[in-house]
C-alpha positions as a Markdown table, in Angstrom:
| # | Residue | x | y | z |
|---|---|---|---|---|
| 1 | Met | 120.2 | 133.7 | 157.4 |
| 2 | Ile | 117.2 | 131.3 | 157.6 |
| 3 | Leu | 115.0 | 133.8 | 156.6 |
| 4 | Val | 116.8 | 134.4 | 153.4 |
| 5 | Ile | 116.9 | 130.7 | 152.6 |
| 6 | Leu | 113.2 | 130.2 | 153.6 |
| 7 | Leu | 112.5 | 133.2 | 151.0 |
| 8 | Ala | 114.3 | 131.8 | 148.5 |
| 9 | Phe | 112.5 | 128.2 | 148.6 |
| 10 | Asn | 109.3 | 129.9 | 148.6 |
| 11 | Thr | 110.3 | 131.9 | 145.8 |
| 12 | Phe | 111.0 | 128.7 | 144.0 |
| 13 | Ala | 108.2 | 126.9 | 144.9 |
| 14 | Trp | 106.0 | 129.6 | 143.6 |
| 15 | Phe | 107.7 | 129.5 | 140.2 |
| 16 | Ile | 107.3 | 125.8 | 139.9 |
| 17 | Tyr | 103.4 | 126.0 | 141.2 |
| 18 | Ala | 103.0 | 128.8 | 138.7 |
| 19 | Thr | 104.5 | 127.3 | 135.8 |
| 20 | Arg | 101.9 | 124.7 | 134.0 |
| 21 | Val | 102.6 | 123.0 | 131.0 |
| 22 | Ser | 99.8 | 122.3 | 128.7 |
| 23 | Leu | 100.1 | 119.6 | 126.0 |
| 24 | Asp | 97.3 | 118.9 | 123.6 |
| 25 | Leu | 97.5 | 115.9 | 121.1 |
| 26 | Thr | 95.1 | 115.3 | 118.1 |
| 27 | Ala | 95.4 | 112.4 | 115.9 |
| 28 | His | 93.1 | 111.0 | 112.8 |
| 29 | Val | 93.6 | 107.2 | 112.4 |
| 30 | Ser | 93.0 | 106.4 | 109.0 |
| 31 | Ser | 90.5 | 103.5 | 108.6 |
| 32 | Trp | 91.2 | 100.3 | 106.8 |
| 33 | Asn | 88.5 | 98.3 | 105.4 |
| 34 | Val | 88.7 | 96.1 | 102.3 |
| 35 | Glu | 86.2 | 93.6 | 101.4 |
| 36 | Phe | 86.5 | 90.8 | 98.9 |
| 37 | Val | 83.5 | 90.0 | 96.8 |
| 38 | Ser | 82.6 | 87.1 | 94.6 |
| 39 | Gly | 79.0 | 87.0 | 93.0 |
| 40 | Ser | 76.9 | 88.4 | 95.7 |
| 41 | Glu | 78.6 | 87.1 | 98.5 |
| 42 | Glu | 81.6 | 88.3 | 100.7 |
| 43 | Ile | 84.4 | 85.8 | 100.9 |
| 44 | Thr | 87.4 | 85.6 | 103.2 |
| 45 | Thr | 90.8 | 86.2 | 101.5 |
| 46 | Asn | 91.5 | 82.3 | 101.5 |
| 47 | Ile | 89.5 | 81.2 | 98.1 |
| 48 | Glu | 89.7 | 78.0 | 96.4 |
| 49 | Ile | 89.0 | 77.7 | 92.4 |
| 50 | Val | 87.6 | 74.1 | 91.6 |
| 51 | Leu | 86.8 | 72.8 | 88.1 |
| 52 | Asp | 85.2 | 69.5 | 87.8 |
| 53 | Arg | 86.2 | 68.7 | 84.1 |
| 54 | Ile | 89.0 | 69.9 | 81.8 |
| 55 | Tyr | 89.4 | 68.8 | 78.2 |
| 56 | Pro | 90.9 | 70.2 | 74.8 |
| 57 | Gly | 88.4 | 73.0 | 73.5 |
| 58 | Met | 86.4 | 73.3 | 76.8 |
| 59 | Glu | 84.6 | 76.8 | 77.0 |
| 60 | Asn | 86.9 | 79.0 | 79.4 |
| 61 | Phe | 86.6 | 79.2 | 82.9 |
| 62 | Glu | 86.6 | 82.5 | 84.4 |
| 63 | Arg | 85.9 | 83.9 | 88.2 |
| 64 | Thr | 86.2 | 87.4 | 89.3 |
| 65 | Ile | 86.9 | 88.5 | 92.6 |
| 66 | Glu | 86.1 | 92.1 | 93.2 |
| 67 | Val | 87.9 | 93.9 | 95.9 |
| 68 | His | 86.2 | 97.2 | 97.4 |
| 69 | Asn | 88.5 | 99.7 | 99.3 |
| 70 | Lys | 86.0 | 101.4 | 101.6 |
| 71 | Gly | 88.8 | 102.6 | 103.8 |
| 72 | Glu | 90.8 | 105.8 | 103.8 |
| 73 | Thr | 94.3 | 104.2 | 102.9 |
| 74 | Pro | 95.3 | 103.1 | 99.3 |
| 75 | Ala | 95.6 | 99.1 | 99.2 |
| 76 | Ile | 98.0 | 97.3 | 97.0 |
| 77 | Leu | 96.9 | 93.9 | 95.7 |
| 78 | Thr | 98.8 | 91.0 | 95.3 |
| 79 | Tyr | 98.0 | 87.0 | 95.8 |
| 80 | Glu | 99.9 | 84.0 | 96.7 |
| 81 | Ile | 99.3 | 80.3 | 95.6 |
| 82 | Gln | 99.1 | 78.1 | 98.4 |
| 83 | Ser | 98.3 | 74.7 | 96.3 |
| 84 | Leu | 97.6 | 73.2 | 93.3 |
| 85 | Lys | 95.8 | 69.8 | 92.4 |
| 86 | Ile | 95.8 | 68.9 | 88.8 |
| 87 | Met | 93.9 | 65.6 | 88.7 |
| 88 | Asp | 96.2 | 63.1 | 90.7 |
| 89 | Glu | 99.1 | 65.4 | 91.0 |
| 90 | Thr | 99.4 | 67.8 | 94.1 |
| 91 | Phe | 101.8 | 70.5 | 94.9 |
| 92 | Glu | 101.9 | 72.5 | 97.9 |
| 93 | Val | 103.8 | 75.8 | 98.6 |
| 94 | Ser | 106.0 | 75.2 | 101.8 |
| 95 | Glu | 109.6 | 74.8 | 102.8 |
| 96 | Asp | 109.5 | 71.2 | 103.2 |
| 97 | Thr | 108.5 | 71.1 | 99.4 |
| 98 | Gly | 110.9 | 73.9 | 98.6 |
| 99 | Leu | 108.2 | 74.8 | 96.1 |
| 100 | Thr | 107.4 | 78.7 | 95.9 |
| 101 | Ser | 104.3 | 80.6 | 94.6 |
| 102 | Asp | 106.1 | 81.8 | 91.8 |
| 103 | Glu | 107.4 | 78.8 | 90.6 |
| 104 | Leu | 104.0 | 77.4 | 90.9 |
| 105 | Glu | 102.4 | 80.0 | 89.0 |
| 106 | Asn | 105.4 | 79.4 | 86.2 |
| 107 | Lys | 104.4 | 75.6 | 86.4 |
| 108 | Met | 100.7 | 76.6 | 85.6 |
| 109 | Glu | 101.7 | 78.6 | 82.8 |
| 110 | Thr | 104.2 | 76.6 | 81.0 |
| 111 | Glu | 103.9 | 72.9 | 81.6 |
| 112 | Tyr | 100.3 | 72.2 | 80.6 |
| 113 | Pro | 98.3 | 72.8 | 77.6 |
| 114 | Phe | 95.7 | 74.4 | 79.3 |
| 115 | Lys | 96.7 | 77.5 | 81.1 |
| 116 | Ile | 95.5 | 78.9 | 84.3 |
| 117 | His | 95.9 | 82.8 | 84.4 |
| 118 | Ile | 95.6 | 85.1 | 87.5 |
| 119 | Asn | 95.0 | 88.7 | 86.9 |
| 120 | Thr | 94.9 | 91.5 | 89.3 |
| 121 | Gly | 92.9 | 93.6 | 86.9 |
| 122 | Glu | 94.2 | 97.1 | 85.5 |
| 123 | Glu | 95.6 | 98.4 | 88.8 |
| 124 | Thr | 97.4 | 96.6 | 91.6 |
| 125 | Met | 97.1 | 99.7 | 94.0 |
| 126 | Ile | 93.5 | 101.1 | 94.5 |
| 127 | Glu | 92.6 | 104.2 | 96.2 |
| 128 | Glu | 90.0 | 105.0 | 98.7 |
| 129 | Asn | 86.4 | 104.1 | 97.6 |
| 130 | Glu | 87.5 | 102.5 | 94.6 |
| 131 | Gln | 87.2 | 99.1 | 93.4 |
| 132 | Gly | 89.9 | 96.3 | 91.9 |
| 133 | Ser | 89.7 | 92.9 | 91.0 |
| 134 | Phe | 91.3 | 89.5 | 90.6 |
| 135 | Lys | 90.4 | 87.3 | 87.6 |
| 136 | Ile | 91.2 | 83.5 | 87.3 |
| 137 | Ile | 91.0 | 82.2 | 84.0 |
| 138 | Val | 91.4 | 78.6 | 82.8 |
| 139 | Asp | 91.7 | 77.9 | 79.1 |
| 140 | Trp | 92.4 | 74.9 | 76.9 |
| 141 | Pro | 92.2 | 75.7 | 73.4 |
| 142 | Phe | 91.2 | 72.8 | 71.0 |
| 143 | Glu | 94.5 | 73.2 | 69.2 |
| 144 | Ser | 97.1 | 74.4 | 71.7 |
| 145 | Gly | 100.0 | 74.2 | 69.3 |
| 146 | Asp | 101.6 | 71.5 | 70.9 |
| 147 | Asp | 99.8 | 68.2 | 69.5 |
| 148 | Glu | 101.9 | 65.6 | 71.6 |
| 149 | Leu | 101.1 | 67.6 | 75.1 |
| 150 | Asp | 97.4 | 68.0 | 74.3 |
| 151 | Thr | 97.2 | 64.1 | 73.6 |
| 152 | Tyr | 99.0 | 63.1 | 76.6 |
| 153 | Trp | 96.7 | 65.4 | 78.7 |
| 154 | Gly | 93.8 | 64.7 | 76.8 |
| 155 | Asn | 94.4 | 60.7 | 77.5 |
| 156 | Lys | 95.4 | 61.6 | 81.3 |
| 157 | Ala | 91.9 | 63.4 | 81.9 |
| 158 | Tyr | 90.0 | 60.7 | 80.2 |
| 159 | Glu | 91.6 | 58.0 | 82.2 |
| 160 | Tyr | 91.2 | 60.2 | 85.2 |
| 161 | Tyr | 87.6 | 60.9 | 84.8 |
| 162 | Ser | 87.2 | 56.9 | 84.2 |
| 163 | Leu | 88.8 | 56.2 | 87.3 |
| 164 | Asn | 87.6 | 58.9 | 89.5 |
| 165 | Pro | 84.0 | 59.7 | 88.7 |
| 166 | Gly | 82.9 | 63.0 | 90.5 |
| 167 | Ser | 86.5 | 64.1 | 91.4 |
| 168 | Gln | 87.5 | 67.5 | 90.7 |
| 169 | Ser | 90.1 | 68.0 | 87.8 |
| 170 | Ile | 91.7 | 71.1 | 89.1 |
| 171 | Val | 91.5 | 72.4 | 92.6 |
| 172 | Leu | 93.8 | 75.9 | 93.0 |
| 173 | Lys | 94.0 | 77.2 | 96.7 |
| 174 | Leu | 94.9 | 81.1 | 96.7 |
| 175 | Glu | 95.4 | 83.7 | 99.5 |
| 176 | Leu | 94.0 | 87.1 | 98.0 |
| 177 | Ile | 96.2 | 90.2 | 99.8 |
| 178 | Ala | 95.4 | 93.7 | 100.0 |
| 179 | Thr | 98.4 | 95.7 | 102.0 |
| 180 | Gln | 98.4 | 99.3 | 103.0 |
| 181 | Gln | 100.7 | 101.5 | 100.8 |
| 182 | Asn | 103.4 | 102.8 | 103.0 |
């Protein structure tokens, strides 16, 4: 009886020893490398747009930030407005002020005779080894179509320059965002 039990345990032990589990795992991790470039210099995702003087009929201000997707994953381009200073008025996006980036963008495009536009080029999604862009444009045509608003803001700009020489008229702070496509 003891001999049968020992033989059973030895047989069981042999099967456990003889059974080997082999597991191979191979994975490729896609690279993520998105670069923001303004002019000839690489920048971070936080950018500040500064205009010294604004006035009716001014030459359009334009700044382009190129986005290079050097990775293997498509990138989706978006942006968030962090703050806007127009002469002596400052608007910040935060929970304390209750102001959102979308509300601030709407304010920039509707409440002033000058317009501040932020465009993400033709494509908001850029594939690997392709380029996209953000373009910030500020324009104030000589005749914006609202003489009362032109006069009010033109006079305000003149007073601001008189009282604050060397100060910037517009300071726009943006966060440029590139996220991976799901």
